Structure formats: structure tokens, C-alpha cells
C-alpha positions in Angstrom: 0.0 0.0 0.0 2.8 2.5 0.9 4.4 1.9 -2.5 1.1 2.8 -4.3 0.8 5.9 -2.1 4.3 7.0 -2.9 3.6 6.5 -6.6 0.5 8.5 -6.6 2.2 11.3 -4.6 4.8 11.5 -7.3 2.1 11.7 -10.0 0.3 14.5 -8.0 3.6 16.4 -7.8 3.9 16.1 -11.6 0.3 17.3 -12.1 -0.8 14.0 -13.4 -4.0 13.9 -11.4 -6.1 11.4 -13.5 -3.2 8.9 -13.3 -3.0 9.5 -9.6 -6.7 8.9 -9.2 -6.3 5.5 -11.0 -3.7 4.5 -8.4 -5.9 5.7 -5.6 -8.7 3.5 -7.0 -6.3 0.6 -6.9 -5.3 1.4 -3.3 -9.0 1.7 -2.3 -9.7 -1.7 -3.9 -7.0 -3.2 -1.5 -8.2 -1.2 1.5 -11.6 0.6 1.0 -11.5 2.0 4.5 -8.2 3.9 4.2 -8.9 7.4 5.4 -5.6 8.8 4.2 -6.1 7.6 0.6 -9.7 9.1 0.7 -8.3 12.4 1.9 -5.7 12.4 -0.8 -8.3 11.5 -3.4 -10.5 14.4 -2.2 -7.5 16.8 -2.6 -7.0 15.7 -6.2 -10.8 16.0 -6.9 -10.6 19.5 -5.5 -7.8 20.4 -7.8 -9.8 19.1 -10.7 -12.9 21.0 -9.6 -14.8 17.7 -9.2 -16.5 19.1 -6.1 -19.2 16.5 -5.5 -16.6 13.7 -5.6 -14.2 15.7 -3.4 -16.9 16.3 -0.8 -17.9 12.6 -0.8 -14.3 11.6 -0.3 -13.7 14.1 2.5 -16.9 12.9 4.3 -16.0 9.2 4.0 -12.5 9.9 5.2 -13.8 11.7 8.2 -16.3 9.0 8.9 -13.4 6.6 9.1 -11.1 8.9 11.0 -12.9 11.8 12.6 -9.8 13.0 14.4 -7.7 13.8 11.3 -6.5 17.5 11.4 -5.2 17.3 7.8 -8.6 16.2 6.4 -10.5 18.9 8.3 -7.9 21.5 7.1 -8.1 20.2 3.5 -11.9 20.3 3.7 -11.6 23.9 4.9 -9.5 24.8 1.9 -12.1 23.1 -0.3 -14.8 25.4 1.1 -12.5 28.4 0.9 -12.1 27.7 -2.8 -15.9 27.6 -3.2 -16.0 30.9 -1.3 -18.1 29.3 1.5 -16.1 31.2 4.1 -18.1 30.3 7.2 -17.9 26.6 6.4 -14.2 27.0 5.7 -13.5 28.6 9.1 -15.6 25.9 10.8 -13.4 23.2 9.2 -10.2 25.0 10.1 -11.4 25.4 13.6 -12.1 21.6 13.8 -8.5 20.9 12.7 -7.3 23.3 15.3 -9.4 21.6 18.0 -7.3 18.5 17.3 -4.0 20.4 17.1 -4.0 24.1 18.0 -0.5 24.5 16.6 -1.3 23.2 13.1 0.2 25.9 11.0 -1.6 25.0 7.7 -5.0 25.3 9.3 -4.0 28.5 11.1 -2.6 30.0 7.9 -5.7 29.1 5.8 -8.0 30.4 8.6 -6.1 33.7 8.7 -6.3 34.0 4.9 -10.1 33.4 5.1 -10.5 36.0 7.8 -8.6 38.4 5.6 -10.9 37.6 2.7 -13.9 38.4 5.0 -12.3 41.7 5.9 -11.7 40.6 9.5 -8.2 42.0 9.5 -7.6 42.3 13.2 -8.6 38.6 13.6 -6.4 37.7 10.7 -3.5 39.6 12.3 -4.0 37.7 15.6 -4.0 34.4 13.8 -0.8 35.2 11.9 0.8 36.3 15.2 -0.2 32.9 16.7 1.6 31.2 13.8 4.7 33.3 14.5 4.5 32.3 18.1 4.7 28.7 17.0 7.3 29.3 14.3 8.9 32.7 14.3 10.6 32.0 10.9 7.4 31.2 9.0 8.0 33.4 6.0 4.5 33.0 4.5 3.0 34.2 7.8 5.3 37.2 7.9 4.4 38.1 4.3 0.7 37.7 4.8 0.9 39.6 8.1 2.7 42.4 6.3 0.0 42.4 3.5 -2.8 42.6 6.1 -1.1 45.5 7.9 -0.6 47.2 4.5 -4.4 46.7 3.9 -5.0 48.5 7.1 -2.6 51.3 6.0 -0.2 50.4 8.8 2.7 50.8 6.4 5.6 51.1 9.0 4.4 47.9 10.7 3.9 46.2 7.3 7.5 47.1 6.3 8.9 45.8 9.5 7.3 42.4 8.9 8.3 42.1 5.3 11.9 43.1 6.2 11.9 40.3 8.8 10.6 37.8 6.1 13.5 39.0 3.8 16.0 38.5 6.5 15.0 34.8 6.5 14.6 34.4 2.7 16.4 37.3 1.0 15.4 36.2 -2.5 11.7 35.5 -1.9 10.1 37.1 -5.0 6.7 37.7 -3.3 8.4 39.4 -0.3 10.5 41.6 -2.5 7.5 42.7 -4.5 5.5 43.3 -1.3 8.4 45.4 0.1 8.6 47.5 -3.0 4.9 48.1 -2.9 5.0 49.1 0.8 8.0 51.4 0.2 5.9 53.4 -2.2 3.6 54.3 0.7 6.1 55.0 3.3 
């Protein structure tokens, strides 16, 4: 089973989603109650915009393993993609009930809060990520962007400079810094 999972992971990395789904079907023939394969299958269906199939796979995965933070977080991203923000936050929160330090769920929740215009809540969530991992460059960039949105340019510049001190050649951070400098 692990060999099949490794093979379909490689196919996913190459963007060969239909081929990956075929291997997942093989894996599910061997073990129809494998929650991880169902979660992975749902992620691929999400990427292919096969939303009904994605939702069915997420639900079955959670029926089999209702304590899987990754599945809840992935399901949250699924709802975020569909612009069902309240449902997305609900799923991210369920992932965080399982592991309140799960950076992926925190990051996606913060992005959702930003989308909703709940900037202060997004900032609090990004700061929580940085409390867990002070060198999380994506959190620093997104925190900077959120501060920029609030016209807190000096604070935004401070966070983006911190991101660049960790990853000096990060294109997004460089572009963000250049945009902020126009306002300072």
C-alpha cells in the first residue's frame, strides 16, 4: 500500500491527477477504508474541480477517522475555494481543536479571515503562527500584507523586512516590500 501511495504522490507532484486517481482507486480496492487515501483523493478531486466527488471523499475519510486534522484542514481549503467562508472557518477550527499548533490550518484560517475583511482577527492568527514558528516566511508576508491593507505601512514594512532577513530572494516578499515602500 505504501508503494502505491508513494507513486500517486509523485504523480500529483507532476500534475498527473487522472493517473494519480487511478492508483488511488487501486489502493481503495485493496483497502476501501483507508482514510488517508480518501483524503488524498479528495484533494485531487478539489484540484480538478470535481467538487461533488471531493466532498464525498472528504466525508467518507472523516467517517473513518474523525480525528484527522489534515482532512479537516483540506476540507476547509475546499470550502475556501468555493467561497463558503463560514464553512471553511468551521473546518479550520475543527482541525485546530485537534492540534491548535497546526500551521496549515492557522494560515488558511487567517487568509479566510482576511478575505472576509476581519483584518484584526487575521493579524491575531498570523501572530499565533509566528508564536509557534517565528521563521514562517509566509505568515510574515501575509501579516505584512494585512497590515498594509489597514494602512499600517511602517508595521507592514517591519514584517516584510523580517521575512526577507530569513529568505532574502523571496520574490513575493521583494514585490511586497517594493509596494510598501511606495507608501512610506
